[in-house]
Structure formats: structure tokens, C-alpha cells
N, C-alpha and C positions, 0 to 999 in steps of 0.2 A: 301612171301608165304601167302596164304589166309587160314583162319581157318573156318571150317565148322561144324555146329551142326544141326543134324536132329531132328525132332520132329513129332508127329502125329501118331506114330504106335500104335498098340493095337490088341485086339481080335475082330473079326467081323465074322458074319455068311456068308456062301456062298451066293452070289448074292448081298451082301452089298457093301458099298463104304467107302473109307477113303481118306483123303487128307494129304499128307506128306508135310512138310516144311523143308527147309534147309537154315539156317541163316548164312550169311557169314560175317566175320570181318577181319580186317587187310589190305584188299585191296578192290578196287572197283570191284564189281561183273561184271560189263560190260566188264572188261578186260579178262574175262574167258569164255571159252566154258564149259558149265555145263552139267553134266550127272547124271543119276540114274543107279545104278547097284543093283543086289540082289544076295544073297548067301544062299542057303538052306543047311541044314546039310548034309555033305558028298558030296557036289557038288561044282563045280568051280563057281567062281563069274561070274555072267551073266549080259550082257548089257540089260538095260531096255529102256532107252530113252536118247536123247541128244538134247540140244538146243544151238544155236549160241549165241554169245555175244549180238547181237541186238534183239534176239528172232525171227528173220525172217526165220530161217531154223531149221527144226525139223526132227529127225530120231527116229524110234522106233524098238525095237526088234521084230522079226517075231511073237513071241507068244502073243504080245499085242493085235493085231487084233481089234483096235479101242476102247479098253476098258479103256486105260489110256491116260492121257493128261499131257504133261510137259509144264510148263510155268515159267516165271521169272518176277520179278519186280525189276529192277535194282535200282530204287529210294529207295526201301526198302532193297536192298542187300539180296534178298530172292529168292530161287528157290522152285518150287512146283511140286508135282506129284499128280494129281487127279486120283484115281483108282476106277473104277466102275465094276460092275458084277464080283466081286472077286470070285476066285475059291480056293479050298483047296490047289491046286498045286502052288498058289501064295504065300504060306507060306514061309517066308524067312526073313533074316535080309536085310534091304534096306539101301543102302549107297548113299550119294551124293558125287560127285567128280568134280574136276575142272582141266582144262588144259588151258594153255595160249592160247588165241585166235589166236596168230600167228601160232600155231600148228594145226589149224583147218583142213587144207587140208591133212596133214599127218594123223591126227586122222581118218578122213573120209575114206581115202584110206586104212588105216590100219585095218579098221573094228571095231573101238571102243573097243579096247582091254583095260583091266584094267591097264596094265603097261604104257599106254599112258597118264594116268592122274596122276598128281603129288601131288594133295592134296585130302584128304579124310576126311569125317566125321567119327564119331564113330559107326554109324549105328543105326537103329531103327527096332525093331522086329514087324513083322506083322504075325498074326496067323489067318488063315481062317478056321473056323469049318464047317463041312458038315452037 
């Protein structure tokens, strides 16, 4: 099991930017399909973005619309999420998650559901003020 720790959250004004990091330990990050999810108060956990083990394939949630960019540095065992043009509706706790890369096809076909990811970080709060 890989252990995940997010960082980089905080308070930002609408239109601003933040970069989240997710440090992995315990296993080599390249063995995992990595994703970002978010959860706002009273709402279900929502898919944000996913990146393949090699970094060659990326998928984003429909709401992203070019504002966010997921990336990974397998040498540093770290996942990133660059978020630009932030909106108040982006306010949520952001989580990184990992699934075995052998499960990639199933995860893609299954629509990137939270239950398809077996390892989770503790989350980092992002608050976007208007």
C-alpha cells in the first residue's frame, strides 16, 4: 500500500492560482494510476483529474475546462495539481488517490469513481474567496 500526503492548500482569491503536491511513500509511484478528487461540504467526492503511471495519459473532470493541470514526477514520487483561474465553487477538500496501474482500463471504463482507488491522502483544504 502506498502512503499519500497532500500539501499546498490554503486560502486564495477568485482568479488566483495554487499548486497542490502529493508525496508518496512506501511504494514506487510509477506503479500507480494517480488522481485528484475533491469534496465540498454536503457534497459527494468528485473526480478532478487522473494521470497514468507514465504520465502519458491524462483525463479531467468536465468542470475543469482547461483551468487545472495534473502532472507527476516519478523520480520524486510526487503528484501535482496546478490550479489556475480558481473560482469560489472550487472550494473543497482536495485528495490525492492511487490505484494500481494494472487497474487502469477498469478505472477508465468505470468513470473514475472514488471506490476504484485504494489509497488516499488525508486531504488539503482549498478555500477560494470571491
